[in-house]
Residue, then its C-alpha position, 0 to 999 in steps of 0.5 A: m500500500t503506496l501512495q500513487a495519486l492525489l484525487f481532488d475535489v473543485d469547488g471549496t477545495l482548490a478554490d473558494t468558487e462557491r460564494d464568490g464564484h458559482r453563486p454571483a453566477f447563478n444570480q446573473a443568470f437568474k436576472d437575465a432570465g427575468l426571474d426573481w430568484h436571489w440567491d444571497v450568501a446565507l441562503y446560499g449556505k444552506l443550498l449547499a447542502v444539495t449537490g449540482g447545480k441543477e439539482r440546487m436550482k429545483h430543490y429552491i423551488d421546491h423549498y423556498r419559493p412556493d410561490y413561483r408556478k413551474p411552467d411546462n417546460f421548467d426541466t429543459m428551462v433549469v438546463e439552460l439557466h444552468q448553461a448560462k451560468t455556466r458561462h457567468y462563471a467561465a467569464l469571472a474565472a477568466r478574468g483571474g476573479i477566483p484564486m487558489r486557496p493557500g498551499v494548492e498550487r505548490l503542493l500540485i508542484e511538489a506532488r508532480g516533481a515527486g511522482l505522484r499522479l493527479a486526478i479530479a473528481t467533482t460534481t461542477t462541470p468540466e468547463n467550469v474545472t478547466v477554466l478555473l486550472e486554467h486562467s487561476l493557476g495557468a495554461g495546459t495546468a489542466d494537462w497536471f491531472e490523469v483524469i478529470a472526472a466531473g459533471d454529469i459523468v455519472p448519474a449519482k451526484k456526490p454523497a454518493p461514490d460513484i464519481y469516484h468510483y469512476a476516476l479510480r477506474k479510469m486510473g487503474v489504481d487501487a482507493a488504497d493508494c489513493l489520497a482524497f482531498e475535499d471540504s465538505e460534508n457530501g464530499l467526505r462521505a463520497s470519498l469514504g464511500a469510495s474506500l479512500k483516505t480523505l485530507v479536508t480543508v474546510n472552508d467559510y461554508t463547511l466549518e459546521h460540518d460532520f467530518s467523521g471519518a477524515a483522516v485530518v481536517l485543516s483550515d488549508l493547506g497552508e504555506p511556509g509564512t501562513p500557517t494551516r490550523v489542525l481542526t483534528g487529525p495528526d500535527l503536521g510538525q510544520p505549518f504547511v502540507d507537503v508530500a511527506y506529510l501525505r506519505a505519512l498521513h497515508a502510512n498511517 
């Protein structure tokens, strides 16, 4: 059992995309469509309990807008709204408006140098992943990841483990030889469901989530000058996560 690969969630894990990326993009799509829907920061935090943007919109109408009368083409409308939201998100990311979280770029570069394989397992769309990587990490960085498992490539989204099973199958690697990186309870349930040891970095939306079963829970990955905080799990013995710590965590 040797650490061979790292599998990353995207939204909230690689970057704080939810509050300042997806949320305003949804709101702009709603406004463009002439809808009076608006998701403030607090409401969006509640909606994040539902994974998948299309599923989130349907949940919003069912639970928060009993006054809204669904048109006959409601399902098609939701798909089109999601496509519009993706365009707005891509434009925001292309302006460099969504930076990587602390330690992410540093760790990815070190992991590649150490020969670890990289993959992504996320519920967001492939287009969102690519534009975020290319504009926040740099041109060609999407190619750092051997597999980008994203969006509707599997029918059941997190907390179902399907997206992780898909990524592992495409890579031809055993879960026992990998580490997953997540930021939310649903994400952790998905990774644990695929038998993946998981490192969690929390964000403002997930501070109160139940992370039972995580190998370690951190404030972020940390940088030499801006140390991480260990919330639960083994101490790093240094201010930031590096490959040596990941190998020790995996072997523990």
